N, C-alpha and C positions, 0 to 999 in steps of 0.2 A: 504494500500500500504506500502511496506517495506521502511524503512528509507534509503535514499541514503547518502553515505559519502559526506560531504561537499567538500572535496578535489577531490573526484571522479567526482562530478558534475562540479566543476570548470575546471577540466582537459577536460571533455567532451565538455564543452562550448568553451574552448580554441581551441580544435581540429576543432570543427564546424566552428568557426570564421576563423581559418587559412585556411580551405578548401573551404569556401564560394565562393570565386572568381573562384576557379577551378570548383566547382559544377555548378556555373552559366554559365561558358563557355561550360561545357558538355551539359547542358540543351539547351543552345542556338544552339550549333552545332547539337544536335540530332533533334531539331525542324526544323532546316534548311534542314537536310538530309531527314527527313520525308516529308517535303513539296516538295522536289525535287522528291522523290519516288512516292508520291501520283499521280503525272502525269501519272504514269504507272500502277496504282492500279485498273483500271477498276471499280472504285467506291467502292472497298472493303475497309473496315475500317482497317487501319494499327494500330492495338491496341498495347498498352503497350510500354515498352522500348526494343523493340526487333529488333534492327538494323540488327543483324545477320540474323534472320529469314526473315525480310523484304527483305534483299538483295537476299537471296536464292530464294524466291518466284518470285521476279521481274526478276532475271536472268533466271529462268526457262521460264517465260512468254516470255521474249525477245528471248531466244535461239530457242524456238519452235513456235514462233508466236502464242502464246496461249492467254488465258484469265484467270484471277484470279477468283476463285469462293468463295462463302461464306464459313464460318467456319463450317457450319452444314454438309458439305461434308467430306468424308474420304480422299479427295485429295485436292490439292491447285490450280492446273492449269489444264485447259482443252484445247486441241488443235483442230484445224479444222479437223484433220484426226482421231479424236476419242480417242487420248491418254488422260488418266486421271492420272496426275502426282502428287504424294505425294513428297514434298520437305523437306529434312532435312538438316540443315546447322550447321556447327561447325566452331569455330574460334580458331586458335592457335595450338600448338603441345603438350599441356599438356596431362596427363594421361586421356584416354577416348575420345580424340578428334574424334576418328573413330567410336564412338558409337552413335546411334540416341537417341533422346528422345523417349518418349512413343509413340507407335503405337497402337491405341485402338483395331483395329480388322484387321485380315489378310485374312479372307475368307468371301465370299458372293458377290452378284452381285453389291453391291455398293462400293466394294473395288477398289483401284487404279489399273491401268494397268501397271504403272511404278513407281519406286522409284528413285528419283534423290538425290544424296548426294553431297552437296557443301562443300568443305573444304577451308576456308579462312585463310590467313596468319594473324599474330598478327596485321598488319596494315590494315586489312580488304580487301586487294587485294586477288584475286582468286589464290589459290594454285592448286587445281584440282577439277574437277567435274566428277562424275560417273553417269551413267544412267543404271538402272537395270530393266529388265522385271519382273514384280511382280510375275508372275506365275513361272518363273525360280527360284526365291528366295524361294517361297513357296514349290516347288517340292524338292529343295535341302535342305530344313530344315534350312534355314539361319535366319529365324525369331525365336528368343529365348524368352521364357516366362520371363517376368520381375516380380519378386516376391517382395512384400513389406510386411514386418511383417508376413511372412508365407502365404500370400494370393496372388493369381495371379492378378496382376493389369493391365498388358498390355503386349506388346511385344517390343523387341528391335532388332536392326540389327547392325552388325559391318562390316565396310569396311575392306577388307584385301588388303593392298597395294601390297603385293607380288603376290596374285592370282587373283586379280580383274582387271588386266590390260585391258582385252578385253571389259570392261564396261566403261573405261575411255573415256570421250568425249571432255574434255578440260583440258589443262595444262597451268597454268599461266607462265608468263615470268620469 
């Protein structure tokens, strides 16, 4: 292992100590949020530190009176009327807020019927929610190949605030 500068190590430990109380507060708050959301999770494991993602999935379940499904599915929520909704959620207004994370596959019988995009403000309140029919996105060529180091990794989708008004289903206050 490479030798670390003594001054660098001390500075690192100083920062850690200075932030400890803040980190403890974040962990406590996140655990409290997770425990409140678990009530709505239909037994699905809310994994990781993904408050943004958890909120999007729970909001979809509530909006459509649906049920969360296991991560082995290509979608996140199933409804009583047969909708299979993949939920993508982003927070804030930084560069790329309107772009989804990886979408592994876009065609096949196990693909979602809808894509719901939830945009949260920096304070986690809902800014807007769009609901797109999957087939319309597919036919319009809205799913774009996501390349990583020259290899096709997955697909992504971008919300267009200007042209996607007809898909908007919720606007925050």
